C-alpha positions as a Markdown table, in Angstrom:
| # | Residue | x | y | z |
|---|---|---|---|---|
| 1 | Met | -18.9 | 39.3 | -18.8 |
| 2 | Thr | -17.6 | 36.1 | -20.5 |
| 3 | Asp | -14.7 | 37.9 | -22.1 |
| 4 | Trp | -13.7 | 39.4 | -18.8 |
| 5 | Leu | -13.8 | 36.0 | -17.1 |
| 6 | Asn | -11.6 | 34.5 | -19.9 |
| 7 | Gln | -9.1 | 37.4 | -20.0 |
| 8 | Thr | -5.6 | 36.0 | -19.5 |
| 9 | Ile | -3.8 | 37.5 | -16.6 |
| 10 | Ser | -0.5 | 36.8 | -14.8 |
| 11 | Leu | -0.8 | 35.8 | -11.1 |
| 12 | Ala | 2.7 | 35.5 | -9.5 |
| 13 | Gly | 4.1 | 34.7 | -12.9 |
| 14 | Ile | 1.4 | 32.1 | -13.7 |
| 15 | Ala | -0.8 | 32.6 | -16.7 |
| 16 | Thr | -4.5 | 32.2 | -15.8 |
| 17 | Thr | -8.0 | 33.6 | -16.1 |
| 18 | Trp | -10.5 | 35.1 | -13.7 |
| 19 | Leu | -12.6 | 32.1 | -14.3 |
| 20 | Glu | -9.9 | 29.7 | -13.2 |
| 21 | Ile | -9.2 | 31.9 | -10.2 |
| 22 | Leu | -12.8 | 31.8 | -9.1 |
| 23 | Gly | -12.7 | 28.0 | -9.6 |
| 24 | Phe | -9.6 | 27.8 | -7.4 |
| 25 | Ile | -11.2 | 29.8 | -4.6 |
| 26 | Thr | -14.5 | 28.0 | -4.5 |
| 27 | Gly | -12.9 | 24.6 | -4.9 |
| 28 | Ala | -10.5 | 25.2 | -2.0 |
| 29 | Ile | -13.3 | 26.4 | 0.2 |
| 30 | Cys | -15.4 | 23.4 | -0.8 |
| 31 | Val | -12.8 | 20.8 | 0.0 |
| 32 | Tyr | -11.7 | 22.4 | 3.3 |
| 33 | Leu | -15.3 | 22.6 | 4.5 |
| 34 | Asn | -15.8 | 18.9 | 3.5 |
| 35 | Thr | -12.8 | 17.9 | 5.6 |
| 36 | Gln | -14.6 | 19.6 | 8.6 |
| 37 | Gln | -17.9 | 17.9 | 7.7 |
| 38 | Asn | -19.4 | 21.3 | 7.2 |
| 39 | Val | -22.5 | 21.0 | 5.0 |
| 40 | Trp | -21.8 | 24.4 | 3.4 |
| 41 | Gly | -19.0 | 22.7 | 1.5 |
| 42 | Trp | -21.6 | 21.3 | -0.8 |
| 43 | Phe | -22.9 | 24.8 | -1.6 |
| 44 | Phe | -19.4 | 25.9 | -2.8 |
| 45 | Gly | -19.1 | 22.6 | -4.6 |
| 46 | Ile | -22.1 | 23.5 | -6.7 |
| 47 | Ile | -20.6 | 26.8 | -7.7 |
| 48 | Asn | -17.2 | 25.2 | -8.4 |
| 49 | Ala | -18.8 | 22.6 | -10.7 |
| 50 | Val | -20.3 | 25.3 | -12.9 |
| 51 | Leu | -17.1 | 27.3 | -13.1 |
| 52 | Tyr | -14.9 | 24.3 | -13.9 |
| 53 | Ala | -17.3 | 22.9 | -16.5 |
| 54 | Ile | -16.5 | 26.0 | -18.5 |
| 55 | Val | -12.8 | 25.8 | -17.9 |
| 56 | Phe | -12.4 | 22.2 | -18.9 |
| 57 | Trp | -14.6 | 22.5 | -22.0 |
| 58 | Gln | -12.3 | 25.3 | -23.3 |
| 59 | Val | -9.2 | 23.0 | -23.1 |
| 60 | Arg | -11.0 | 20.0 | -24.5 |
| 61 | Leu | -11.0 | 17.8 | -21.4 |
| 62 | Tyr | -14.5 | 16.6 | -22.1 |
| 63 | Ala | -14.6 | 13.8 | -19.6 |
| 64 | Asp | -13.7 | 16.3 | -16.9 |
| 65 | Thr | -16.4 | 18.6 | -18.3 |
| 66 | Gly | -19.0 | 15.9 | -17.9 |
| 67 | Leu | -17.7 | 15.2 | -14.4 |
| 68 | Gln | -18.6 | 18.7 | -13.3 |
| 69 | Gly | -22.3 | 17.9 | -14.1 |
| 70 | Tyr | -22.0 | 14.9 | -11.9 |
| 71 | Tyr | -20.4 | 17.0 | -9.2 |
| 72 | Phe | -23.3 | 19.5 | -9.4 |
| 73 | Leu | -25.9 | 16.7 | -8.8 |
| 74 | Thr | -23.9 | 14.9 | -6.2 |
| 75 | Ser | -23.3 | 18.1 | -4.3 |
| 76 | Ile | -27.1 | 18.4 | -4.0 |
| 77 | Tyr | -27.3 | 14.8 | -2.9 |
| 78 | Gly | -24.4 | 15.2 | -0.5 |
| 79 | Trp | -26.0 | 18.3 | 1.1 |
| 80 | Trp | -29.2 | 16.4 | 1.6 |
| 81 | Met | -27.5 | 13.3 | 3.1 |
| 82 | Trp | -25.3 | 15.2 | 5.5 |
| 83 | Lys | -28.3 | 17.4 | 6.6 |
| 84 | Phe | -31.2 | 15.0 | 6.5 |
| 85 | Gly | -29.9 | 11.4 | 5.9 |
| 86 | Gly | -29.7 | 8.5 | 8.3 |
| 87 | Arg | -32.4 | 6.7 | 10.2 |
| 88 | Asn | -33.5 | 9.7 | 12.2 |
| 89 | His | -33.1 | 12.1 | 9.2 |
| 90 | Asp | -30.7 | 14.2 | 11.2 |
| 91 | Gly | -27.6 | 13.6 | 9.1 |
| 92 | Ile | -25.1 | 10.8 | 8.7 |
| 93 | Ser | -21.8 | 10.0 | 10.5 |
| 94 | Val | -18.5 | 8.8 | 9.2 |
| 95 | Thr | -18.3 | 5.1 | 8.6 |
| 96 | Arg | -15.9 | 2.7 | 6.8 |
| 97 | Thr | -16.8 | 1.6 | 3.3 |
| 98 | Pro | -18.6 | -1.7 | 3.3 |
| 99 | Ala | -16.3 | -4.4 | 1.9 |
| 100 | Arg | -18.9 | -5.6 | -0.6 |
| 101 | Met | -18.6 | -2.2 | -2.4 |
| 102 | Tyr | -15.0 | -2.6 | -3.4 |
| 103 | Pro | -15.6 | -5.2 | -6.2 |
| 104 | Val | -18.4 | -3.0 | -7.5 |
| 105 | Phe | -16.2 | 0.0 | -7.6 |
| 106 | Gly | -13.5 | -2.0 | -9.4 |
| 107 | Val | -15.9 | -3.2 | -12.1 |
| 108 | Ile | -17.3 | 0.3 | -12.6 |
| 109 | Phe | -13.9 | 1.8 | -12.8 |
| 110 | Leu | -12.6 | -0.7 | -15.5 |
| 111 | Ile | -15.7 | -0.8 | -17.7 |
| 112 | Ile | -16.5 | 2.9 | -17.7 |
| 113 | Thr | -12.8 | 4.0 | -18.1 |
| 114 | Ala | -12.3 | 1.7 | -21.1 |
| 115 | Ser | -15.6 | 2.6 | -22.8 |
| 116 | Trp | -15.5 | 6.3 | -22.1 |
| 117 | Gly | -11.8 | 6.5 | -23.2 |
| 118 | Phe | -12.6 | 4.7 | -26.4 |
| 119 | Leu | -15.6 | 6.8 | -27.3 |
| 120 | Leu | -13.8 | 10.1 | -26.6 |
| 121 | Gly | -10.9 | 9.0 | -28.7 |
| 122 | Lys | -13.0 | 7.9 | -31.6 |
| 123 | Phe | -15.7 | 10.6 | -31.8 |
| 124 | Thr | -14.2 | 13.7 | -30.3 |
| 125 | Asp | -11.0 | 15.8 | -30.4 |
| 126 | Ala | -10.5 | 15.1 | -26.6 |
| 127 | Ser | -7.0 | 15.2 | -25.1 |
| 128 | Leu | -5.5 | 12.4 | -22.9 |
| 129 | Thr | -8.7 | 10.3 | -23.4 |
| 130 | Tyr | -7.9 | 7.3 | -21.2 |
| 131 | Ala | -6.0 | 9.2 | -18.5 |
| 132 | Asp | -8.8 | 11.8 | -18.3 |
| 133 | Ser | -11.4 | 9.1 | -18.3 |
| 134 | Ala | -9.7 | 7.0 | -15.6 |
| 135 | Leu | -9.4 | 10.0 | -13.3 |
| 136 | Thr | -13.0 | 11.0 | -14.1 |
| 137 | Val | -14.3 | 7.6 | -13.0 |
| 138 | Ala | -12.2 | 7.6 | -9.9 |
| 139 | Ser | -13.6 | 11.0 | -9.0 |
| 140 | Leu | -17.2 | 9.8 | -9.7 |
| 141 | Ile | -16.7 | 7.0 | -7.1 |
| 142 | Gly | -14.8 | 9.3 | -4.7 |
| 143 | Gln | -17.5 | 11.9 | -4.8 |
| 144 | Trp | -20.3 | 9.4 | -4.1 |
| 145 | Met | -18.3 | 7.9 | -1.2 |
| 146 | Met | -17.9 | 11.4 | 0.3 |
| 147 | Ala | -21.6 | 12.1 | 0.0 |
| 148 | Arg | -22.1 | 8.8 | 2.0 |
| 149 | Lys | -19.4 | 9.8 | 4.5 |
| 150 | Tyr | -17.3 | 6.8 | 3.8 |
| 151 | Leu | -13.8 | 7.4 | 5.4 |
| 152 | Glu | -11.9 | 5.8 | 2.5 |
| 153 | Asn | -13.1 | 8.4 | 0.0 |
| 154 | Trp | -10.1 | 10.4 | 1.1 |
| 155 | Ile | -7.7 | 7.7 | 0.1 |
| 156 | Leu | -9.2 | 7.6 | -3.4 |
| 157 | Trp | -9.0 | 11.4 | -3.6 |
| 158 | Ile | -5.3 | 11.4 | -2.5 |
| 159 | Ile | -4.4 | 9.1 | -5.4 |
| 160 | Ala | -6.6 | 11.0 | -8.0 |
| 161 | Asp | -5.5 | 14.5 | -6.9 |
| 162 | Ala | -1.8 | 13.5 | -7.2 |
| 163 | Cys | -2.5 | 12.3 | -10.8 |
| 164 | Tyr | -4.6 | 15.4 | -11.6 |
| 165 | Val | -1.7 | 17.7 | -10.6 |
| 166 | Val | 0.5 | 16.1 | -13.3 |
| 167 | Met | -2.2 | 16.2 | -15.9 |
| 168 | Tyr | -3.2 | 19.8 | -15.4 |
| 169 | Phe | 0.4 | 21.0 | -15.5 |
| 170 | Tyr | 0.8 | 19.2 | -18.8 |
| 171 | Lys | -2.3 | 21.0 | -20.1 |
| 172 | Asp | -0.9 | 24.4 | -18.9 |
| 173 | Leu | -3.7 | 24.8 | -16.4 |
| 174 | His | -1.0 | 25.8 | -13.8 |
| 175 | Leu | -3.3 | 27.4 | -11.3 |
| 176 | Thr | -5.7 | 24.4 | -11.4 |
| 177 | Ala | -2.7 | 22.1 | -10.9 |
| 178 | Ile | -1.7 | 24.1 | -7.8 |
| 179 | Leu | -5.3 | 23.9 | -6.7 |
| 180 | Tyr | -5.2 | 20.1 | -6.9 |
| 181 | Ala | -2.0 | 20.1 | -5.0 |
| 182 | Val | -3.9 | 22.0 | -2.3 |
| 183 | Phe | -6.7 | 19.4 | -2.7 |
| 184 | Leu | -4.1 | 16.6 | -2.2 |
| 185 | Ala | -2.9 | 18.2 | 1.1 |
| 186 | Leu | -6.5 | 18.7 | 2.3 |
| 187 | Ala | -7.4 | 15.1 | 1.4 |
| 188 | Val | -4.5 | 13.9 | 3.6 |
| 189 | Gly | -5.8 | 16.1 | 6.4 |
| 190 | Gly | -9.4 | 15.1 | 5.7 |
| 191 | Tyr | -8.6 | 11.4 | 6.1 |
| 192 | Phe | -7.0 | 11.9 | 9.5 |
| 193 | Gln | -9.7 | 14.3 | 10.7 |
| 194 | Trp | -12.5 | 11.9 | 9.6 |
| 195 | Arg | -10.6 | 8.9 | 11.1 |
| 196 | Arg | -10.4 | 10.7 | 14.5 |
| 197 | Asp | -14.1 | 11.4 | 14.3 |
| 198 | Leu | -14.9 | 7.8 | 13.5 |
| 199 | Leu | -12.8 | 6.5 | 16.4 |
| 200 | Arg | -14.4 | 9.1 | 18.7 |
| 201 | Asp | -17.9 | 8.2 | 17.7 |
| 202 | Ala | -17.1 | 4.5 | 18.2 |
| 203 | Ala | -15.8 | 5.2 | 21.6 |
| 204 | Thr | -19.0 | 6.9 | 22.7 |
| 205 | Val | -21.3 | 4.1 | 21.6 |
C-alpha cells in the first residue's frame, strides 16, 4: 500500500505521487468548506494532515511535518468550536481579531521562528530551516485564528500561501505548489465571504 501511494506518476506533465494527489484533493475540499463555514471542512482537514505529514517527512521539511500534527489537533478543536462553541454552545460566528492579540502573535512568531529554525539547522538535516519555520509558525497562528472564526485569519493565510507556493516549487513538490496557489485563491475568496457574513450579522443585531 505504501509503495503504491509513493509511486511516481505524471499528471499533466507534473511528476507527483498518489499520496500527494490525495493530499491535494482533501486539502482543496477542506479549505473550500472552511470558506463556506461548513463544519465538514475540519473532517477533511484531519485526513489532509495525516497525508501531508508523510509527504513532508519524505522531503525533509520537518517543521511542516510537525505542523501537520498541530493541524490534526486544531481540526478537532475547530470542529468542536464551530459546532458547540459560544455562550449557548450552538457554534460561533465570525468576529474581528481582538487588538490585544496582535502583540501576542508577533512575539510568538519571532521567538518560535528563531528558536525552531536554529534547532532544525543544528540538529537535523532539514531544508530551508528558517523559511520553513517562519511559514510554519504563521500557519500555527492562522489555523488557531480560523478555529476561533477570526476574520483576519484569511489575511495571514494569503501571505503564507503565497510564500508556500514559492517554497514548494523550489522543493519540486509541484502539485503541492499548485494546491497552495488554489489555497491562495480560496483564502482571498474566504476573506470576502466571511467579511460579508460579519457585516450581515452586525446589521441584524
